[in-house]
N, C-alpha and C positions, 0 to 999 in steps of 0.2 A: 408172795414173791418178796424174798428178803434182799434188801439192798444195803450197801455200806457207803457212808458218806464221810468225806474228809472236809473239814471246815478250816480254811486258811486263817492266818493271824489277823489280817486286816478285817476280815469278816467277823472274827471273834470279838474284835474291839468295837464292833457295832452289833452286839448280841441281840439287841431289840429287833433288828432286821432279820437276824438268823431265826429268832423265835417266831416272828410273824410271817416271814416269807418262806422259810424252809420247814421248820419243825411242825408248825401248825398249818401254815398255808399250803404246803405241798404234801400233806398227809394223803396217801392214795385212797380215794373213794371213802373218805371218812375214817379209815383205819389209821390210828395214830402210831401204831407199832409196826413190826416187821421191818424195822430200820435200825441200823447201828451207826453211831456218830463217833468219828475219830477227830479229836480237836488239836489244833496247834495252840501254842502259847499266844496270849494277846500280843498285838503288834508291838514290836521293839523289845519285848521281854527277853527273848533269846539273844538278841544283840547285846543287851546289858549283861547277860550272864556269860556269854562267850566272847564274841566280837561282832562288829557290824558286818552283816553278810556281804554287803556291796562295797563299803569303803574300807573295811578292815580295821576300823577304830576299835581299840582293845576294850574288853570288858573285864569282869571279875576274874575269869580264867587267867588272863594275862597277869593280873596282880598276884594270883596264887603262884603261877609258874615262876615269877620273878622274886617271890618271897617278900612282896610289898603288901601294904595295908589292906588286905582283902576283907578283914573283919569289919572295918568301917564301911567298906563298899557293900557288904551284905546287909548292914543296918540300913543303908540308904536304899538298897533294893527293896527291902521289906516295906519301907515307907511308901515306895512307889506302888508296890503290889496292893497294899492296903488302900492306897488312893484309888486304884482301879476298882477295888471292891466297892468303895463308896460311890463310884460313878455308876454302879449297877443296882443301887438301892431301889431306884424307881421300878426295876424289873422284879421286885420282890426277893432280892437276895437277902438272906438272913445274915446281916453284917457281923454279929457277934460270933456266930458259928464259923463263918467264912474267914474272918480275921484270925480266929484261934487256929484254924486248920493251917493256913499259910504261915503263921508265926511258928507253929510247931515244926512244919516241914523245913523252913529255913533254919530253925534251930538244930534240927537233925543234920542238915547238910553242913552246918558250921562245925559240929562235933566230928563228922566224918573227915572234913578237910583238915582239922587240927591233927587228927590221928594220922592222916596221910602225910602231913608235913613232918611229923615226928619220924615216921618210918623213912621218908625220903632223906631226912638229915642223918639217919643212921648209916647210910651208904650200903646197906645190905641188899637193897632191891633196886633194879634198874629204874632210873628216874623217869624214863619214858612211860613205863607201865603205870607209875604213880600219877603222872600227868594225864594219861588217858582215863584213869579211874576218876580223877577230879573233874574232867570234862564231862564224863557220864553223869556224875552226881549233879553238877550244876545244870546241865541241859534238862534234866528231868523235872526241875522245879517248876518251870513255866507251864508245861502241859498238865502237871498235877493241879496247879492253881486254877487253870481255865476249866478243866474237866470237872473238878469238885464244885466250882461255882455253877457250872451249867446244870448239873444234877440238882443242886439246891434250888435253883430258879425253876426248873421243870416241875419238881415236886410241889413247890409253892403255887404252881399254876394247875395243880391237880392232874399232872401227867406222871404216871409211874415211871421212874427212871432208876438206873443202876450205875453207880460209879465203878468203872472197871479200871482200877489203878494198876497199870502194868509196870510201874516204876520199881516195885519190889524193895522199897526203902527199908522196911523192917523184916524182910524175908531173907533168911540165911540159906534157903534151899538153892542148890546149884541147878539152874535150869537154862536151857538154850532159849533163844527168843521164841522159836516155834513152840517149844514145850510150855513156856509161860502163857502164850496166847491160847494154846489149846486148853490148858488148865483153867484159865480165866473164863472162857466162854462155854465150857462144858456145863451142861445143866441149866443154862439160862433159857427162860421161856420167852422167845422173841415176840410172841403174840400178846404178851401181857406187860412188857416193860421195854423201855428204850435204853439200851446200854450206851453209855458215853465213856469212851476209852481214851486214855492218855496217848498222845502221839509218840511219846517215848516208851520204849520197852526195854527193861533190863534183861540181859542175857549173858551167858558165860563168854560168848564170842565178842561182846561189846558192840552195841549198835552204832556208837559214834566211831569206833575204830573201823567198822566196815563201811559205813555210809555217811559219816559226818553229818552235815546239815540237811541231808535228805532223809533223815531217820523217820520223820513223822509219816512221810509217804510210804516208806518201807513197812512201817507198822500197819498202815491202812491197807496196803496190798496183801500182807500176810493174813490179816483178819478176813479180808474178802475171800481169800482162798480157803482159809480154815472153815468158814461157815458156808462155802459154796454159793456165794452171792450171785444173784441174777445180773447185777450191774454194779459197777464201782463208780461213784459220783464224787467229783471234786468241785467244791463251791469256792470261787475266787472273787476278787474285787471286780475283775473284768471278764468278759467272754474271751475265749481263745479267738483272737481276731486277726484280720488280714494284716494289721500292723499295730504297733503299740499306740493306744489311744492318747497316751501322755505326749507322744511325739506328733502324730498326725491329726489329733483331734477326734473326739468321740464320733462326730458326724461323718468323718472320713474313714472310719474303721468299722468294717462289717464282720459279724461273726462268721467263722469258717463253715460251720454246719456239720461237716463230716470230713474225716481224714483217717489215716491209718497209723499203725505203730511205727512204721519206718520214718514217717515225717516227724512224729513225736520224738524219736531218737535224734533226728537231725537238729530239732529245736533244743533238746537237752545238751547237745554237744557244743552249742554256742551260748549256753547259759540261760536260755529262755525255756524253763522247764514247764511243759504242760504237766509232766509228771517225771520224777526221777527215773532214769533208765533202769536202775536196779530194782525199782518198784514195778515198772511197767512190764518187764520181761516175764516174770512169773504169771502176771495176769494174762498176757498174750498167750503163753503156753497153755494156761488153764481155760482159755476160751472165754474169759470174762471181759466184756467191753467196758471202756472207760467213757464217762460223760463229763465234760467240763461245762459248768454252769456259772452264771453270774448271780451272786447272792442278791444283788439289788435289782435284778430283772427276772423275778421268779417265773413269770409266765412264758419265758423263752425256753425252747427245748435245749439250747446250748449246742455243743459240738460233741458228736459221737466218734470216739476213736475205736476202730475195729481192725481186725487182722487183715481182711481181704478187700477193704474198700479201695476203689480206684474211681476217680471222677469220670463221669460219662464224657465230658468235654475236656479237651486239653486246656488247662489254665493254671496259673500260679495261685496258690491258696493263701500263702503267708509270706510277708516280708519281715525279716527279723535280722538280728545281728548284735554286735557289741562294739563299744569304743574303748574297751579295756584290754586290748591285745598288743603284742609286740611282734613285728615281722623281723626275722633275721635271715640273712643270706650268707652261705659259705660259697666262696668262689675259688676254683683251682684250675689252672690251665691244663693240668695233667689228668683231670677227671675223665675226660672224654674217652669212651670205649672201655673203661675199667669195670670189670664185672664185680658187682657187690660193693661199689665204692660207698654208697649211702648207708650200708649196714653199720659201719663204724659210727656214723652220726646218730643212728637209732640207738646204739649202745650207750652213747653219751647221755642222751635224753633218759634212757632207762636208769642209768646210774643216779641221775638227779631226780628220779621219780616224776618225770614230766610227760604228760600226754599232749601231743600236738593236735591242732584243730584243722590245719590245712598244710598241704605239701605240694609244691610245684617245682619242676625240674627242667633244665635244658642241658646242653652238652657239658658246660663247665660250671654250672651253678645249681644250688639247691636252696629254695626259699621255703621257710616254714613259719607258721603262725602259732604262737603259744600265748597263754594268759600272761598279762603283764606281771601279776603277782608271782609267777613261776620263773621269771627271767632274772635269775640271781647273778651277782657278780662272779660267783664261783663257776657257774655254767659258762659265762662269757669268757672268763679267763681260760678255761679248758679248751673252748672252741678256738680261741685265738692261738693257742699253743699247738693245735692240730692242723689248721687249715691256712692256706696261702693268704686269703683275705676274708674277713668277717665284718659284716656291717649290720647294724640293727636300726629299727625305726619304730617309734610309737605309731600305732596304726588303728584302723577300725576295720571290721569285717561286716559286710552287709550281704544278706542271702535272700534268694527267691526260691521258695519251696512249694512243692505240690505233689500229689499222687499221680498226676498225669500231665507232665510238662514236656514230654518228648515229642515236640513238633518243630519243624523247620522255622527258624526265625525267632524262637523264644530268647535265645542268648543275644541275638542281634538287637532285639527290642529292648532288652534290659540294658545293654551297653549304650544304646542310643539315648535312652532316658537319662542315664548318668552323664553322657557327653553333652546333652542339651543344657545341663546345669553347670557345665565346666568342671565336672568331677572326673579326675583321671583314675583309671584302673591300674593299680600297681602290680597286682597279680590276680589270677583267676583260676578256678578249679571247678570241674564238673565230672562226675563219674559216669560210667556206661549206663547205670541204672536211671540216671537223669531224674532225680527227685530234688536236687539241691544245686543251684548255681551260686557260687561263692566269689565275692569280689573283695579284694584288699584295697582300701582307699585311705586317703589322708584322714586323720582322726577328726579334724575340724569339719569335714564334709559329711560326717555320719548322719546327722539328723536330716539334712537336705536330701541325702541319698535315700533314706527310708521313705520320706515323703514322696519323692519323685518316682521311685519304683512302685510304691503302693498305688499311686494314681495311674501310672502307665500299665501296670500288669494286673492289678486286682480290681480297680474301680472302672477302668475303661475296657476291660476285656469281656 
């Protein structure tokens, strides 16, 4: 039974645990093989290369885009990557070989970036295309580094392993992402070797252009479909839990156990990705279940995400949300009764390439929630030029999700739990399918809201 495993960045940075808990410790019935591993870059490496995923702090990509000293930044990056190598020496990483590999790869990337910079300066090519190419090149470095090291360590532990480098750094053949994956895995004997693949895949369509920071999960998904995996397993720092352990405490956060793809999509929409939605959809269509496991609790079965699962009992499974959103409201006394009034508002968001998270309406107002990073001055200026009154507010969004929450009193219980802590609900949304109750609240109330909803809906139910 062939399975495909995705190892997250935090787990990769504790590769000793990955080795003992997953690769060796979870070998099925003594069979070390029939498993493929798709690895992320070590923790923070992609943040250094591109930008910090959560804070937006710029990385080397930003320096390149602005024509600033990215060469020095690449030197500093190489020093950090070699430092990571030396931290893996105790796991039998061959430092000389590993340092040479990453030094050569960073050197190649530097040459490519210099060439791209010269082409961009010529003015003959659209700058956006050049920047996208630079983003692809930089992103690939992290996964090549971690995958190469992993294979070296496995081989030095007597485990036959194959480095599947999907980055295509020296490959001039024009292949799509799917073609490159098919070519790389054709002919591999999964009963005799453990393939370790880079989470980045080079393709003519550009994996960063299509999926940006979700690219490693897309690679993972496409590999699982290519090889017809029995199951796709994602190993993370924490279980998929009733609430974020960093907020409620590990002792008050229980593993979900089972859920479905619909709930996984709801989580992705608010930034808590069990798996990137563009990675999960093909797996769902192919009938491949996803299992989310904690790297550091290997004996626990984790959470199985399947297509048709619905809880036997009506209950909330997950409390999640974000405190990095903005709520904006347009108000117009002439809105009432006008057919298609909100269509123009949707067109404004489309022009600014913004996807909203929540929408609530009444006779004269439309309230929408978008990511704070998307709420630009240009968008606000256009809205104020079109509508009678526009107001914005930095906010938080807290959600109660589950495969079976359609019972009388669920919404009331959630609202009461928030009211007991003095948390006012600014806006609320729930669709007919009833898998997600969404509450817009003051940003400073976010953590307390998660704690209170987790206790009232997940721990006491």
